[in-house]
C-alpha positions in Angstrom: 256.0 114.5 -10.5 256.6 116.7 -7.8 259.9 118.0 -6.1 259.6 116.2 -2.5 257.7 112.6 -4.7 261.1 113.4 -6.7 263.2 113.5 -3.5 261.1 110.9 -1.9 262.3 108.0 -5.0 266.2 109.6 -4.6 266.1 108.1 -1.0 264.5 105.5 -1.4 267.1 103.9 -5.1 269.7 105.1 -1.8 268.3 103.3 0.6 268.1 100.4 -2.2 272.0 100.2 -2.7 272.6 101.1 1.2 271.3 97.3 1.4 272.5 95.6 -1.6 276.5 96.3 0.8 277.3 99.3 -0.9 279.0 102.2 0.7 279.6 104.1 -1.0 279.2 106.2 -4.8 281.2 108.5 -7.2 279.5 111.8 -8.1 280.3 114.1 -10.7 281.6 117.8 -9.5 278.1 119.0 -10.8 276.4 116.4 -8.6 278.2 117.8 -5.7 277.9 121.6 -6.3 274.5 121.1 -6.5 273.9 118.7 -4.0 276.3 120.9 -1.6 275.9 124.2 -2.7 274.5 127.5 -2.0 270.3 126.5 -1.3 268.1 129.4 -1.8 266.3 130.9 1.9 263.9 129.2 1.8 265.6 125.7 1.3 267.6 126.6 4.2 264.4 126.8 6.1 262.9 124.1 5.2 266.1 122.2 5.7 265.1 123.8 9.9 262.0 122.7 9.7 262.2 119.2 8.4 261.7 116.8 11.4 258.6 115.3 11.7 258.1 116.8 14.7 259.5 120.4 14.0 256.1 119.4 10.7 253.8 118.5 13.0 254.6 121.9 15.9 253.9 124.1 12.0 250.8 122.1 11.5 249.7 122.6 14.9 250.2 126.4 13.8 249.4 126.7 10.8 247.2 128.4 9.0 244.0 126.5 6.4 245.7 125.5 3.0 244.9 127.9 0.4 242.3 128.4 -1.7 242.0 128.5 -5.7 243.3 132.0 -7.5 240.3 134.0 -6.6 238.3 132.3 -3.9 238.5 131.1 -0.7 238.5 127.2 -0.1 235.3 126.1 1.0 234.4 125.8 4.9 233.8 122.3 5.3 230.9 123.9 7.7 228.9 125.4 4.2 229.3 121.6 2.7 226.2 119.2 3.0 226.3 117.1 6.0 224.9 113.9 4.8 225.5 111.1 2.3 223.4 112.2 -0.3 224.2 116.0 -0.5 228.1 115.5 -0.3 227.4 112.7 -3.4 225.7 116.0 -5.2 228.0 118.7 -4.3 230.6 117.0 -5.6 229.3 115.6 -8.3 228.7 119.0 -9.7 231.7 120.4 -8.4 233.5 123.0 -10.7 235.8 124.7 -8.0 238.8 124.5 -9.5 240.4 123.8 -12.9 240.5 119.9 -13.2 236.3 120.4 -13.5 237.2 120.8 -17.0 238.9 118.0 -18.3 237.5 115.2 -15.4 234.3 112.6 -17.2 233.2 112.7 -13.4 233.8 112.2 -10.5 235.5 109.7 -8.0 233.5 110.5 -5.3 235.3 107.3 -3.0 233.7 103.5 -2.2 233.6 101.5 0.3 231.6 101.6 3.9 230.3 104.3 5.5 230.9 102.9 9.3 234.5 101.9 7.7 236.8 101.6 10.4 240.1 101.7 8.5 239.8 104.8 6.1 242.9 104.6 3.4 243.3 108.5 1.7 245.2 108.4 -1.5 246.2 110.9 -4.6 243.8 111.5 -7.1 242.2 109.9 -9.6 244.1 108.3 -12.6 242.1 107.2 -16.3 240.2 104.3 -15.1 239.1 105.8 -12.2 238.0 109.4 -14.3 236.5 106.7 -17.2 234.7 104.4 -14.1 234.2 106.5 -11.5 235.5 104.1 -8.5 239.2 104.7 -7.0 241.7 102.5 -7.6 240.8 100.8 -9.7 243.6 100.0 -11.9 247.4 98.3 -11.3 247.8 100.7 -8.4 244.2 99.3 -7.5 244.7 95.7 -7.6 248.0 96.0 -5.5 245.8 98.7 -3.0 243.1 95.5 -3.3 246.0 92.4 -2.9 246.9 95.2 0.2 244.1 95.4 2.2 243.4 91.5 1.8 246.6 91.1 3.7 245.3 92.9 6.9 241.8 90.2 6.3 239.7 92.7 4.8 237.8 92.7 1.7 237.3 96.2 -0.5 233.4 96.7 0.6 234.9 96.5 4.4 236.7 99.9 4.4 236.3 103.0 3.0 238.9 104.8 -0.4 239.0 107.9 -1.3 241.0 110.1 -2.7 242.5 113.8 -2.0 240.7 115.0 -5.0 238.1 114.2 -6.6 238.8 114.7 -10.2 241.5 113.4 -12.1 244.6 115.9 -12.3 245.6 115.9 -16.1 248.0 113.5 -17.6 247.5 112.1 -14.1 250.2 115.1 -13.3 250.6 115.6 -8.6 247.1 117.9 -7.6 248.2 121.4 -7.0 247.9 122.9 -3.6 244.6 125.3 -5.1 243.4 122.1 -6.0 243.6 120.7 -3.2 242.6 123.1 -1.0 239.4 123.5 -3.5 238.5 119.6 -2.5 239.9 119.2 0.5 236.3 120.0 2.6 234.9 117.1 0.7 237.0 114.5 2.1 236.8 116.1 5.8 233.1 116.1 5.1 234.0 112.1 4.1 235.9 111.4 7.1 233.7 113.5 9.5 230.8 110.4 8.9 233.2 107.9 8.6 234.5 108.6 11.5 236.6 105.9 11.1 238.9 103.9 13.7 242.3 104.7 11.6 243.7 106.5 8.2 245.7 105.1 6.3 247.5 107.8 4.2 248.8 106.5 1.0 251.8 108.2 0.1 253.2 112.1 -0.3 250.5 113.8 -0.6 247.9 112.6 1.0 250.3 113.3 4.1 251.2 116.9 3.6 247.3 117.6 2.7 245.5 115.9 5.6 249.3 116.2 8.1 251.2 119.0 6.5 253.7 117.4 7.0 256.1 116.9 3.6 258.6 113.4 3.2 257.6 110.3 3.0 260.2 108.2 3.3 260.7 109.9 6.8 258.0 109.4 8.3 256.2 106.3 6.5 255.0 103.7 9.8 254.8 106.2 12.5 251.6 106.6 14.1 250.2 110.3 13.4 246.3 112.1 15.0 244.4 114.1 12.8 241.2 115.3 14.3 241.4 112.4 17.3 242.2 110.0 14.9 245.1 107.3 14.9 246.6 108.2 11.4 249.1 106.0 10.3 251.3 107.2 6.2 252.6 104.0 4.2 254.2 104.1 0.2 251.7 105.0 -1.7 250.8 101.6 -4.0 251.7 102.9 -7.7 255.4 104.1 -6.0 255.7 99.8 -4.8 254.5 99.0 -8.4 257.4 101.1 -9.4 259.8 100.0 -6.4 258.6 96.6 -5.6 261.9 96.8 -3.1 259.7 98.7 -0.3 257.2 95.9 0.1 258.2 94.5 2.7 258.6 98.2 4.5 254.9 98.6 3.5 253.8 95.7 4.5 255.8 96.2 7.7 253.5 99.8 8.3 250.1 98.2 7.8 250.6 95.2 10.1 250.6 98.3 12.6 247.4 98.5 11.7 245.9 96.2 11.6 247.7 95.0 15.3 246.5 98.7 16.5 242.5 97.3 15.4 243.5 93.5 16.6 244.0 91.0 14.0 247.1 89.2 13.9 249.4 89.3 11.5 250.8 85.5 11.8 247.0 84.8 10.2 248.1 86.6 6.7 251.3 84.4 7.2 249.6 81.4 7.7 246.3 81.6 5.4 249.1 82.8 2.7 251.2 79.1 3.5 247.7 77.4 3.5 247.4 78.4 -0.2 250.3 77.9 -1.7 250.8 74.0 -0.3 
């Protein structure tokens, strides 16, 4: 787990403690030193640029993400323009180290004219085995989230930042994400979704170049003229079920943007329980 992901988990845990009514935590001296001691210069720079507004400004002025060592990231213009060529390029891709350990690539799946496109982090073990995105436990939860939004999986499109499984399901490295990102950008260009939903810290970081999913989840952004909303990754929700309510609130914003009534979902749930 990357350092930003760890921070997000810590913040979520503290928020849960606060909601339970606790107003004080006793910290050991070494913990206080770690939290409030002198920080390296890079950390100070990050702190000064930590607000979503500042990070979006940095996004507008930023250079493209770094490519793999020894090679520049492939410009989107060089990526095949059609679905068949794009799928073939992904299947044979060797642009980063991840290709060496894959069983197969995980291209993405769903409607090629989807109104909603979900972007996750990368394939896990089950996805690597089947070649399909989000088919493990997190995938089961995502399927239920999509159903709650009054869609089926076949009506949306699901893809990831990287198309090959990182070893041990670790977070993709920056050069790996940079090598694979042009494929995702082409998919977005072909689908032209009405809304992009970013699932977790990793797609938020590499699509919007913003860190801190706990700060900005549920906030509308824009990517290439497409409304974009970040929310929690289903795997995180499985580890932290108390955050499902906040994620559902995020998804309701997407539903309302697309003219779907969240109250209808609740009515259907009540009918099933009756």
